[in-house]
N, CA, C and O of each residue as an XYZ file, in Angstrom:
884
protein
N      79.624    185.835     43.455
C      78.203    185.531     43.202
C      77.924    185.678     41.711
O      78.404    186.604     41.057
N      77.129    184.733     41.190
C      76.780    184.793     39.785
C      75.815    185.948     39.530
O      74.957    186.249     40.361
N      75.966    186.587     38.378
C      75.055    187.659     37.999
C      73.690    187.102     37.645
O      73.562    185.922     37.319
N      72.675    187.942     37.706
C      71.318    187.495     37.429
C      71.163    187.000     35.994
O      70.303    186.168     35.704
N      72.026    187.533     35.077
C      71.919    187.103     33.699
C      72.306    185.642     33.535
O      71.913    185.001     32.561
N      73.083    185.105     34.495
C      73.482    183.702     34.427
C      72.433    182.792     35.050
O      72.462    181.577     34.851
N      71.514    183.371     35.797
C      70.534    182.567     36.520
C      69.185    182.487     35.802
O      68.332    181.685     36.181
N      68.987    183.304     34.777
C      67.678    183.371     34.147
C      67.342    182.063     33.432
O      68.203    181.440     32.811
N      66.092    181.664     33.529
C      65.577    180.476     32.848
C      65.053    180.941     31.494
O      63.922    181.417     31.391
N      65.875    180.804     30.460
C      65.517    181.354     29.152
C      64.255    180.730     28.550
O      63.408    181.467     28.045
N      64.095    179.402     28.581
C      62.850    178.827     28.033
C      61.599    179.343     28.746
O      60.580    179.610     28.109
N      61.684    179.481     30.070
C      60.549    179.998     30.827
C      60.282    181.463     30.475
O      59.130    181.870     30.328
N      61.352    182.251     30.343
C      61.214    183.662     29.987
C      60.630    183.807     28.577
O      59.835    184.708     28.310
N      61.032    182.916     27.697
C      60.535    182.961     26.319
C      59.037    182.648     26.276
O      58.283    183.323     25.574
N      58.607    181.638     27.015
C      57.194    181.285     27.065
C      56.369    182.430     27.657
O      55.282    182.738     27.168
N      56.888    183.050     28.701
C      56.201    184.182     29.326
C      56.089    185.344     28.340
O      55.052    186.004     28.270
N      57.166    185.594     27.574
C      57.138    186.649     26.562
C      56.016    186.412     25.558
O      55.257    187.328     25.238
N      55.913    185.194     25.068
C      54.899    184.867     24.068
C      53.498    185.013     24.644
O      52.615    185.569     23.991
N      53.289    184.524     25.846
C      51.962    184.580     26.449
C      51.538    186.011     26.780
O      50.402    186.398     26.510
N      52.451    186.800     27.366
C      52.093    188.123     27.865
C      52.228    189.234     26.823
O      51.448    190.186     26.832
N      53.202    189.121     25.936
C      53.448    190.205     24.983
C      52.858    189.935     23.605
O      52.548    190.868     22.865
N      52.704    188.668     23.264
C      52.278    188.315     21.906
C      50.811    187.892     21.880
O      49.987    188.551     21.245
N      50.487    186.817     22.554
C      49.117    186.306     22.546
C      48.163    187.284     23.222
O      47.089    187.570     22.693
N      48.548    187.796     24.382
C      47.692    188.701     25.155
C      47.371    189.980     24.371
O      46.341    190.614     24.602
N      48.258    190.350     23.447
C      48.064    191.587     22.686
C      47.425    191.340     21.318
O      47.378    192.237     20.476
N      46.941    190.131     21.107
C      46.100    189.902     19.935
C      46.692    189.149     18.769
O      46.003    188.941     17.770
N      47.945    188.731     18.853
C      48.527    187.929     17.772
C      47.961    186.516     17.870
O      48.093    185.868     18.909
N      47.336    186.036     16.806
C      46.634    184.756     16.853
C      47.216    183.691     15.934
O      46.879    182.515     16.070
N      48.076    184.073     15.009
C      48.632    183.108     14.066
C      49.433    182.036     14.815
O      50.452    182.353     15.429
N      48.988    180.771     14.773
C      49.656    179.719     15.540
C      51.093    179.465     15.103
O      51.920    179.052     15.916
N      51.403    179.706     13.825
C      52.769    179.488     13.340
C      53.725    180.538     13.891
O      54.879    180.235     14.194
N      53.247    181.769     14.019
C      54.076    182.819     14.612
C      54.306    182.531     16.087
O      55.425    182.653     16.585
N      53.252    182.152     16.775
C      53.359    181.828     18.206
C      54.338    180.684     18.412
O      55.176    180.735     19.313
N      54.237    179.658     17.584
C      55.129    178.505     17.680
C      56.578    178.898     17.417
O      57.484    178.460     18.127
N      56.797    179.729     16.389
C      58.154    180.157     16.048
C      58.777    180.966     17.176
O      59.958    180.800     17.483
N      57.990    181.838     17.792
C      58.536    182.676     18.855
C      58.765    181.899     20.140
O      59.596    182.282     20.964
N      58.036    180.815     20.312
C      58.305    179.923     21.445
C      59.579    179.121     21.231
O      60.255    178.738     22.186
N      59.892    178.875     19.984
C      61.026    178.022     19.627
C      62.360    178.755     19.551
O      63.371    178.262     20.050
N      62.364    179.924     18.932
C      63.632    180.599     18.599
C      64.247    181.268     19.827
O      63.587    182.071     20.486
N      65.507    180.946     20.141
C      66.178    181.502     21.326
C      66.605    182.952     21.116
O      67.743    183.231     20.738
N      65.681    183.857     21.364
C      65.922    185.282     21.111
C      67.175    185.796     21.817
O      67.855    186.685     21.304
N      67.480    185.248     22.978
C      68.626    185.751     23.745
C      69.961    185.546     23.022
O      70.935    186.242     23.308
N      70.005    184.595     22.090
C      71.253    184.370     21.356
C      71.507    185.455     20.311
O      72.610    185.553     19.775
N      70.494    186.268     20.020
C      70.617    187.306     19.004
C      71.051    188.646     19.576
O      71.136    189.633     18.845
N      71.325    188.693     20.875
C      71.864    189.905     21.503
C      73.153    189.542     22.216
O      73.415    188.368     22.477
N      73.954    190.541     22.530
C      75.212    190.262     23.206
C      74.962    189.714     24.615
O      73.919    189.966     25.219
N      75.918    188.980     25.111
C      75.744    188.264     26.379
C      75.334    189.173     27.530
O      74.529    188.775     28.371
N      75.871    190.378     27.580
C      75.564    191.289     28.684
C      74.094    191.709     28.705
O      73.598    192.172     29.733
N      73.388    191.551     27.567
C      71.985    191.961     27.483
C      71.018    190.775     27.421
O      69.809    190.961     27.282
N      71.548    189.572     27.524
C      70.685    188.402     27.357
C      69.590    188.308     28.413
O      68.523    187.753     28.154
N      69.846    188.843     29.592
C      68.815    188.816     30.637
C      67.632    189.731     30.314
O      66.594    189.659     30.972
N      67.790    190.601     29.292
C      66.700    191.494     28.877
C      66.062    191.064     27.547
O      65.158    191.729     27.043
N      66.534    189.963     26.994
C      66.140    189.579     25.629
C      64.645    189.330     25.474
O      64.107    189.492     24.379
N      63.961    188.938     26.551
C      62.539    188.617     26.461
C      61.653    189.709     27.059
O      60.471    189.495     27.328
N      62.253    190.885     27.259
C      61.501    192.032     27.769
C      60.753    192.720     26.631
O      61.035    192.484     25.456
N      59.798    193.570     26.992
C      58.911    194.200     26.021
C      59.480    195.510     25.471
O      58.837    196.556     25.554
N      60.679    195.444     24.916
C      61.282    196.636     24.317
C      62.429    196.216     23.392
O      62.953    195.109     23.510
N      62.812    197.105     22.475
C      63.958    196.809     21.607
C      65.259    196.856     22.397
O      65.302    197.393     23.505
N      66.319    196.293     21.824
C      67.629    196.293     22.468
C      68.706    196.634     21.444
O      68.564    196.304     20.267
N      69.782    197.292     21.878
C      70.877    197.585     20.948
C      71.624    196.311     20.553
O      71.800    195.399     21.361
N      72.060    196.270     19.288
C      72.835    195.114     18.817
C      74.180    195.564     18.244
O      74.879    194.786     17.596
N      74.534    196.831     18.490
C      75.770    197.375     17.948
C      75.525    198.111     16.643
O      74.470    197.969     16.025
N      76.517    198.905     16.227
C      76.456    199.636     14.963
C      75.254    200.599     14.906
O      74.756    200.909     13.823
N      74.793    201.070     16.080
C      73.640    201.976     16.195
C      72.335    201.348     15.684
O      71.428    202.053     15.241
N      72.255    200.023     15.752
C      71.066    199.303     15.316
C      70.431    198.593     16.504
O      71.036    198.486     17.571
N      69.204    198.108     16.310
C      68.488    197.452     17.400
C      67.817    196.163     16.932
O      67.577    195.959     15.742
N      67.522    195.299     17.906
C      66.625    194.173     17.683
C      65.249    194.669     18.123
O      65.097    195.211     19.217
N      64.255    194.480     17.267
C      62.936    195.063     17.522
C      62.239    194.438     18.726
O      62.516    193.301     19.106
N      61.338    195.201     19.308
C      60.460    194.733     20.377
C      59.750    193.452     19.905
O      59.297    193.400     18.761
N      59.643    192.423     20.756
C      59.015    191.162     20.339
C      57.634    191.326     19.723
O      57.328    190.694     18.711
N      56.799    192.164     20.319
C      55.448    192.347     19.774
C      55.498    192.918     18.363
O      54.715    192.506     17.507
N      56.406    193.860     18.103
C      56.496    194.458     16.777
C      56.953    193.424     15.750
O      56.491    193.429     14.609
N      57.857    192.544     16.156
C      58.282    191.448     15.271
C      57.076    190.595     14.897
O      56.876    190.262     13.729
N      56.279    190.248     15.897
C      55.100    189.412     15.657
C      54.073    190.129     14.789
O      53.514    189.536     13.867
N      53.823    191.406     15.082
C      52.837    192.179     14.335
C      53.229    192.319     12.865
O      52.404    192.122     11.973
N      54.479    192.658     12.627
C      54.943    192.831     11.253
C      54.894    191.508     10.490
O      54.528    191.471      9.316
N      55.264    190.433     11.165
C      55.229    189.119     10.523
C      53.798    188.725     10.194
O      53.519    188.244      9.095
N      52.894    188.927     11.140
C      51.487    188.592     10.912
C      50.917    189.415      9.753
O      50.093    188.922      8.983
N      51.359    190.666      9.635
C      50.852    191.556      8.592
C      51.241    191.098      7.183
O      50.611    191.494      6.203
N      52.273    190.270      7.086
C      52.695    189.752      5.774
C      51.754    188.669      5.254
O      51.748    188.365      4.061
N      50.957    188.087      6.156
C      49.962    187.068      5.781
C      50.607    185.885      5.063
O      50.162    185.484      3.988
N      51.650    185.335      5.662
C      52.399    184.234      5.051
C      51.657    182.902      5.196
O      50.981    182.655      6.195
N      51.801    182.053      4.178
C      51.176    180.732      4.197
C      52.203    179.610      4.334
O      51.849    178.469      4.631
N      53.493    179.945      4.115
C      54.532    178.928      4.216
C      55.214    178.612      2.900
O      56.225    177.910      2.876
N      54.674    179.122      1.810
C      55.223    178.802      0.485
C      55.888    180.001     -0.185
O      56.309    179.911     -1.338
N      55.984    181.110      0.521
C      56.446    182.360     -0.093
C      57.969    182.470     -0.214
O      58.743    181.846      0.512
N      58.338    183.307     -1.179
C      59.696    183.823     -1.287
C      59.635    185.221     -0.678
O      58.904    186.082     -1.168
N      60.402    185.448      0.389
C      60.312    186.695      1.156
C      61.617    187.482      1.056
O      62.706    186.911      1.112
N      61.490    188.791      0.909
C      62.640    189.691      0.968
C      62.569    190.473      2.270
O      61.546    191.083      2.583
N      63.652    190.451      3.021
C      63.756    191.231      4.259
C      64.790    192.324      4.061
O      65.905    192.058      3.613
N      64.425    193.548      4.393
C      65.354    194.670      4.298
C      65.781    195.051      5.713
O      64.987    195.567      6.499
N      67.046    194.787      6.019
C      67.573    195.057      7.351
C      67.679    193.792      8.174
O      66.845    193.543      9.043
N      68.703    192.988      7.907
C      68.883    191.715      8.624
C      69.084    191.946     10.115
O      68.525    191.234     10.948
N      69.894    192.955     10.438
C      70.172    193.250     11.846
C      70.761    192.055     12.576
O      71.762    191.484     12.143
N      70.140    191.682     13.676
C      70.622    190.556     14.479
C      70.339    189.212     13.831
O      71.000    188.220     14.137
N      69.351    189.176     12.930
C      68.939    187.919     12.310
C      67.731    187.282     12.968
O      67.256    186.247     12.502
N      67.218    187.877     14.046
C      66.078    187.286     14.747
C      64.819    187.291     13.879
O      64.130    186.277     13.772
N      64.524    188.435     13.263
C      63.362    188.492     12.384
C      63.536    187.547     11.196
O      62.567    186.956     10.721
N      64.762    187.409     10.724
C      65.049    186.479      9.625
C      64.682    185.058     10.018
O      64.112    184.313      9.220
N      65.011    184.683     11.252
C      64.700    183.342     11.734
C      63.192    183.115     11.808
O      62.702    182.044     11.452
N      62.466    184.124     12.268
C      60.999    184.021     12.310
C      60.459    183.806     10.899
O      59.620    182.932     10.678
N      60.938    184.599      9.952
C      60.485    184.479      8.567
C      60.862    183.119      7.980
O      60.103    182.543      7.199
N      62.028    182.611      8.354
C      62.472    181.311      7.852
C      61.551    180.188      8.311
O      61.373    179.194      7.608
N      60.968    180.353      9.496
C      60.031    179.358     10.023
C      58.690    179.404      9.288
O      57.971    178.406      9.238
N      58.358    180.566      8.718
C      57.018    180.763      8.156
C      56.971    180.848      6.632
O      55.895    181.022      6.060
N      58.105    180.729      5.976
C      58.121    180.837      4.519
C      59.093    179.825      3.919
O      59.825    179.142      4.636
N      59.083    179.743      2.604
C      59.945    178.771      1.933
C      61.384    179.241      1.830
O      62.312    178.467      2.064
N      61.577    180.525      1.474
C      62.921    181.056      1.274
C      62.952    182.523      1.663
O      62.036    183.281      1.345
N      64.014    182.916      2.356
C      64.173    184.309      2.788
C      65.450    184.884      2.179
O      66.528    184.301      2.296
N      65.311    186.019      1.537
C      66.453    186.772      1.040
C      66.532    188.035      1.887
O      65.589    188.825      1.919
N      67.653    188.222      2.570
C      67.755    189.326      3.522
C      68.939    190.222      3.159
O      70.030    189.739      2.853
N      68.705    191.530      3.197
C      69.746    192.504      2.857
C      70.135    193.306      4.093
O      69.276    193.813      4.816
N      71.431    193.413      4.324
C      71.963    194.199      5.433
C      73.111    195.053      4.901
O      74.007    194.538      4.233
N      73.092    196.353      5.191
C      74.127    197.235      4.667
C      75.396    197.231      5.519
O      76.458    197.648      5.056
N      75.286    196.751      6.788
C      76.421    196.804      7.707
C      77.070    195.419      7.785
O      76.481    194.473      8.308
N      78.284    195.320      7.261
C      78.949    194.022      7.104
C      79.065    193.211      8.402
O      78.709    192.032      8.395
N      79.544    193.784      9.519
C      79.680    192.971     10.738
C      78.357    192.356     11.196
O      78.332    191.217     11.663
N      77.255    193.107     11.064
C      75.953    192.559     11.443
C      75.552    191.424     10.522
O      75.040    190.401     10.977
N      75.782    191.599      9.222
C      75.416    190.568      8.246
C      76.172    189.273      8.514
O      75.587    188.190      8.483
N      77.461    189.384      8.774
C      78.285    188.192      9.009
C      77.866    187.491     10.293
O      77.749    186.266     10.329
N      77.641    188.272     11.347
C      77.227    187.698     12.625
C      75.876    186.987     12.497
O      75.693    185.876     12.995
N      74.939    187.649     11.820
C      73.609    187.056     11.644
C      73.677    185.777     10.821
O      73.049    184.778     11.171
N      74.431    185.802      9.737
C      74.541    184.616      8.879
C      75.111    183.440      9.654
O      74.604    182.324      9.551
N      76.168    183.683     10.435
C      76.790    182.606     11.203
C      75.819    182.007     12.227
O      75.747    180.789     12.386
N      75.079    182.873     12.915
C      74.148    182.394     13.937
C      72.982    181.639     13.299
O      72.572    180.595     13.805
N      72.451    182.152     12.208
C      71.336    181.481     11.538
C      71.745    180.089     11.052
O      70.973    179.138     11.173
N      72.943    179.970     10.510
C      73.428    178.655     10.074
C      73.610    177.729     11.276
O      73.289    176.542     11.220
N      74.127    178.296     12.354
C      74.331    177.521     13.583
C      73.013    176.952     14.100
O      72.973    175.846     14.640
N      71.935    177.718     13.929
C      70.612    177.302     14.392
C      69.863    176.464     13.349
O      68.739    176.024     13.593
N      70.484    176.248     12.199
C      69.888    175.378     11.191
C      68.976    176.058     10.186
O      68.185    175.392      9.518
N      69.075    177.383     10.069
C      68.240    178.093      9.101
C      69.016    178.272      7.792
O      69.658    179.295      7.557
N      68.931    177.243      6.958
C      69.673    177.250      5.703
C      68.842    177.806      4.550
O      69.320    177.879      3.418
N      67.606    178.195      4.832
C      66.759    178.799      3.796
C      66.788    180.319      3.849
O      65.893    180.985      3.329
N      67.834    180.866      4.488
C      68.029    182.319      4.535
C      69.320    182.668      3.806
O      70.382    182.124      4.108
N      69.219    183.570      2.852
C      70.391    184.051      2.122
C      70.562    185.531      2.429
O      69.613    186.308      2.321
N      71.777    185.920      2.814
C      72.036    187.305      3.216
C      73.002    187.974      2.242
O      73.999    187.389      1.819
N      72.676    189.213      1.903
C      73.486    190.002      0.975
C      73.817    191.343      1.621
O      72.957    191.962      2.247
N      75.050    191.787      1.472
C      75.466    193.095      1.985
C      75.278    194.104      0.855
O      75.988    194.069     -0.150
N      74.305    195.008      1.037
C      73.876    195.845     -0.088
C      72.986    196.971      0.435
O      72.644    197.002      1.617
N      72.619    197.881     -0.440
C      71.641    198.936     -0.140
C      70.250    198.316     -0.244
O      69.781    198.010     -1.341
N      69.600    198.135      0.890
C      68.305    197.466      0.905
C      67.210    198.209      0.181
O      66.246    197.591     -0.270
N      67.331    199.537      0.053
C      66.271    200.298     -0.621
C      66.208    199.980     -2.113
O      65.228    200.313     -2.779
N      67.248    199.338     -2.636
C      67.272    198.944     -4.047
C      66.676    197.556     -4.253
O      66.440    197.130     -5.384
N      66.438    196.860     -3.146
C      65.885    195.514     -3.249
C      66.895    194.513     -3.769
O      68.103    194.741     -3.720
N      66.375    193.385     -4.276
C      67.222    192.282     -4.773
C      66.639    191.851     -6.110
O      65.959    190.830     -6.210
N      66.918    192.645     -7.130
C      66.282    192.483     -8.431
C      66.446    191.081     -9.011
O      65.505    190.526     -9.578
N      67.636    190.514     -8.870
C      67.904    189.205     -9.477
C      67.003    188.102     -8.944
O      66.789    187.098     -9.623
N      66.471    188.273     -7.738
C      65.625    187.238     -7.134
C      64.137    187.593     -7.179
O      63.299    186.811     -6.729
N      63.815    188.747     -7.709
C      62.406    189.159     -7.771
C      61.688    188.385     -8.879
O      62.339    187.857     -9.780
N      60.351    188.311     -8.825
C      59.464    188.987     -7.872
C      59.353    188.237     -6.549
O      59.599    187.033     -6.474
N      58.977    188.978     -5.508
C      58.798    188.423     -4.179
C      57.319    188.373     -3.812
O      56.524    189.211     -4.235
N      56.977    187.372     -3.017
C      55.602    187.258     -2.522
C      55.355    188.203     -1.357
O      54.227    188.638     -1.122
N      56.422    188.517     -0.630
C      56.304    189.397      0.534
C      57.633    190.094      0.771
O      58.698    189.511      0.565
N      57.561    191.350      1.207
C      58.757    192.121      1.547
C      58.532    192.772      2.906
O      57.496    193.390      3.150
N      59.516    192.624      3.781
C      59.436    193.223      5.119
C      60.611    194.161      5.312
O      61.763    193.770      5.127
N      60.321    195.399      5.685
C      61.365    196.399      5.922
C      61.420    196.686      7.414
O      60.418    197.071      8.017
N      62.599    196.498      8.011
C      62.722    196.620      9.466
C      63.416    197.910      9.892
O      64.088    197.951     10.923
N      63.248    198.966      9.087
C      63.768    200.288      9.433
C      62.820    201.325      8.851
O      62.118    201.058      7.876
N      62.801    202.516      9.456
C      61.859    203.556      9.048
C      62.325    204.329      7.834
O      63.471    204.774      7.768
N      61.425    204.487      6.869
C      61.751    205.172      5.623
C      60.931    206.467      5.497
O      59.806    206.527      5.993
N      61.475    207.500      4.842
C      60.705    208.723      4.633
C      59.572    208.523      3.627
O      58.612    209.293      3.598
N      59.691    207.490      2.810
C      58.664    207.167      1.828
C      58.794    205.685      1.475
O      59.705    205.011      1.956
N      57.898    205.183      0.647
C      57.962    203.782      0.238
C      58.885    203.677     -0.968
O      58.571    204.238     -2.017
N      60.015    202.977     -0.856
C      60.955    202.873     -1.980
C      60.305    202.199     -3.193
O      59.803    201.079     -3.092
N      60.317    202.873     -4.316
C      59.677    202.350     -5.522
C      60.277    201.019     -5.984
O      59.530    200.155     -6.444
N      61.600    200.819     -5.879
C      62.146    199.530     -6.305
C      61.533    198.339     -5.554
O      61.404    197.254     -6.119
N      61.162    198.537     -4.300
C      60.560    197.444     -3.537
C      59.158    197.140     -4.045
O      58.768    195.977     -4.146
N      58.407    198.176     -4.362
C      57.074    197.975     -4.941
C      57.202    197.259     -6.283
O      56.435    196.345     -6.585
N      58.177    197.684     -7.082
C      58.387    197.085     -8.398
C      58.737    195.601     -8.300
O      58.405    194.821     -9.193
N      59.410    195.211     -7.209
C      59.864    193.826     -7.075
C      58.841    192.907     -6.399
O      59.113    191.726     -6.184
N      57.693    193.439     -6.073
C      56.597    192.613     -5.561
C      55.900    191.911     -6.715
O      55.698    192.500     -7.778
N      55.534    190.657     -6.506
C      54.692    189.979     -7.463
C      53.252    190.423     -7.280
O      52.920    191.030     -6.262
N      52.390    190.130     -8.249
C      50.973    190.466     -8.123
C      50.392    189.684     -6.931
O      50.550    188.468     -6.830
N      49.728    190.408     -6.046
C      49.218    189.803     -4.821
C      50.211    189.874     -3.672
O      49.888    189.504     -2.544
N      51.434    190.355     -3.961
C      52.470    190.441     -2.942
C      52.213    191.549     -1.939
O      51.539    192.532     -2.247
N      52.753    191.390     -0.731
C      52.571    192.367      0.354
C      53.922    192.938      0.797
O      54.893    192.207      0.993
N      53.951    194.242      0.946
C      55.120    194.947      1.485
C      54.705    195.589      2.798
O      53.736    196.347      2.842
N      55.438    195.288      3.876
C      55.176    195.901      5.180
C      56.379    196.772      5.529
O      57.514    196.296      5.563
N      56.116    198.055      5.787
C      57.204    199.016      5.965
C      56.798    200.164      6.884
O      55.679    200.664      6.777
N      57.691    200.596      7.794
C      57.440    201.800      8.594
C      57.778    203.040      7.758
O      58.859    203.118      7.173
N      56.862    203.999      7.702
C      57.074    205.223      6.921
C      56.782    206.437      7.795
O      55.749    206.504      8.460
N      57.703    207.393      7.785
C      57.499    208.595      8.583
C      58.765    209.414      8.680
O      59.601    209.380      7.777
N      58.916    210.156      9.775
C      60.123    210.960      9.944
C      61.165    210.182     10.742
O      61.020    208.979     10.960
N      62.203    210.868     11.170
C      63.302    210.190     11.859
C      62.945    209.743     13.272
O      63.688    208.975     13.882
N      61.825    210.210     13.797
C      61.495    209.930     15.191
C      60.305    208.997     15.375
O      60.242    208.274     16.369
N      59.372    208.998     14.446
C      58.222    208.100     14.550
C      57.667    207.824     13.162
O      57.800    208.639     12.248
N      57.048    206.671     13.022
C      56.508    206.273     11.730
C      55.145    205.612     11.906
O      54.712    205.320     13.021
N      54.491    205.389     10.791
C      53.299    204.544     10.742
C      53.671    203.301      9.957
O      54.406    203.368      8.972
N      53.153    202.165     10.405
C      53.420    200.909      9.725
C      52.389    200.729      8.613
O      51.183    200.731      8.861
N      52.883    200.575      7.387
C      52.002    200.408      6.245
C      52.128    199.010      5.643
O      53.206    198.416      5.620
N      50.996    198.505      5.158
C      51.021    197.304      4.319
C      50.592    197.734      2.919
O      49.516    198.301      2.730
N      51.439    197.459      1.963
C      51.170    197.777      0.565
C      50.940    196.463     -0.172
O      51.811    195.594     -0.181
N      49.780    196.319     -0.784
C      49.463    195.102     -1.537
C      49.419    195.444     -3.019
O      48.734    196.378     -3.434
N      50.157    194.677     -3.807
C      50.211    194.931     -5.248
C      49.123    194.139     -5.963
O      49.005    192.928     -5.777
N      48.336    194.821     -6.772
C      47.251    194.183     -7.510
C      47.428    194.442     -9.010
O      48.311    195.195     -9.422
N      46.601    193.827     -9.789
C      46.641    194.045    -11.241
C      46.355    195.511    -11.582
O      46.812    196.019    -12.606
N      45.599    196.176    -10.719
C      45.187    197.559    -10.983
C      46.092    198.608    -10.335
O      45.908    199.805    -10.555
N      47.066    198.166     -9.538
C      47.926    199.117     -8.852
C      48.262    198.625     -7.455
O      48.432    197.426     -7.237
N      48.357    199.561     -6.499
C      48.692    199.174     -5.131
C      47.628    199.669     -4.152
O      47.016    200.720     -4.344
N      47.433    198.884     -3.108
C      46.521    199.265     -2.028
C      47.349    199.473     -0.767
O      48.156    198.616     -0.406
N      47.154    200.611     -0.090
C      47.907    200.931      1.121
C      46.997    200.886      2.339
O      45.888    201.420      2.323
N      47.483    200.241      3.396
C      46.754    200.187      4.671
C      47.665    200.682      5.783
O      48.823    200.272      5.863
N      47.158    201.555      6.636
C      47.897    202.043      7.798
C      47.609    201.122      8.973
O      46.465    201.008      9.414
N      48.650    200.464      9.480
C      48.494    199.488     10.566
C      48.785    200.068     11.943
O      48.712    199.357     12.945
N      49.119    201.370     12.000
C      49.346    201.996     13.306
C      50.755    202.525     13.485
O      51.627    202.311     12.643
N      50.962    203.214     14.588
C      52.234    203.865     14.854
C      53.339    202.926     15.287
O      53.075    201.857     15.837
N      54.581    203.326     15.040
C      55.746    202.535     15.432
C      56.968    203.445     15.447
O      56.886    204.619     15.085
N      58.087    202.899     15.864
C      59.323    203.676     15.869
C      60.500    202.762     15.560
O      60.740    201.782     16.264
N      61.233    203.093     14.499
C      62.374    202.296     14.066
C      63.574    203.195     13.794
O      63.441    204.411     13.654
N      64.745    202.573     13.723
C      65.938    203.302     13.280
C      65.751    203.648     11.806
O      64.889    203.080     11.136
N      66.554    204.572     11.304
C      66.422    205.037      9.919
C      66.803    203.959      8.903
O      67.742    203.188      9.102
N      66.045    203.934      7.813
C      66.400    203.121      6.656
C      67.347    203.955      5.794
O      66.942    204.933      5.167
N      68.604    203.550      5.779
C      69.630    204.287      5.042
C      69.767    203.722      3.640
O      69.844    202.506      3.464
N      69.799    204.597      2.636
C      69.997    204.116      1.280
C      69.520    205.118      0.249
O      69.025    206.189      0.600
N      69.665    204.781     -1.008
C      69.323    205.681     -2.109
C      67.867    206.133     -2.047
O      67.566    207.291     -2.338
N      66.957    205.225     -1.668
C      65.534    205.553     -1.615
C      65.035    205.686     -0.170
O      63.832    205.646      0.088
N      65.974    205.843      0.762
C      65.633    206.045      2.166
C      66.258    207.334      2.662
O      66.204    208.365      1.991
N      66.856    207.265      3.852
C      67.555    208.423      4.406
C      69.002    208.423      3.962
O      69.571    207.367      3.682
N      69.599    209.598      3.896
C      71.014    209.686      3.563
C      71.838    209.151      4.723
O      71.417    209.224      5.877
N      73.005    208.617      4.416
C      73.892    208.070      5.439
C      74.287    209.144      6.435
O      74.558    210.286      6.064
N      74.315    208.757      7.721
C      74.629    209.723      8.773
C      76.128    209.874      8.948
O      76.576    210.648      9.793
């Protein structure tokens, strides 16, 4: 007998995810909704977990990392306030799913991943799906990507004990940084907007992410 993971209707599950987890919970940006209806989230997790890919929770992707809960992906993306013309820096490529969402909503995505196998897997899948506007670098994400700065938006997909100063420095004027900040167990999601006079910080609510490892994050475990 075939397993249930082989019988699932992925397009139907994806539409249900968007309607029940994204739209129902207040995400209104039509471009985000469209992107999440389009992108095959199940391809970003291992085959044994594909039947859970559209559920309302994060999933392991190997290397002690996770693919974020769909709603959190949508919320963080919406918080960047993208118009479609931005140069975006993503810290923590992971599976590449968030990268694909950003690629749909911006002009160019530069993504940093410290774990080589994840970076290679994500790059291959993104190219396979036709996302050629994503460039991935294996590096310490807390240092940012100075050569490509300034950025219009920066998204950090791991929890940091504080806001890394290099990321703030690499924001252009008017740029937005969205980052989880807190301890190893829970964080608050912050949006930092850079202005001519300094930075403005907004607390967007509680969240929980794996640790951001790096010089300006947590020490390597």
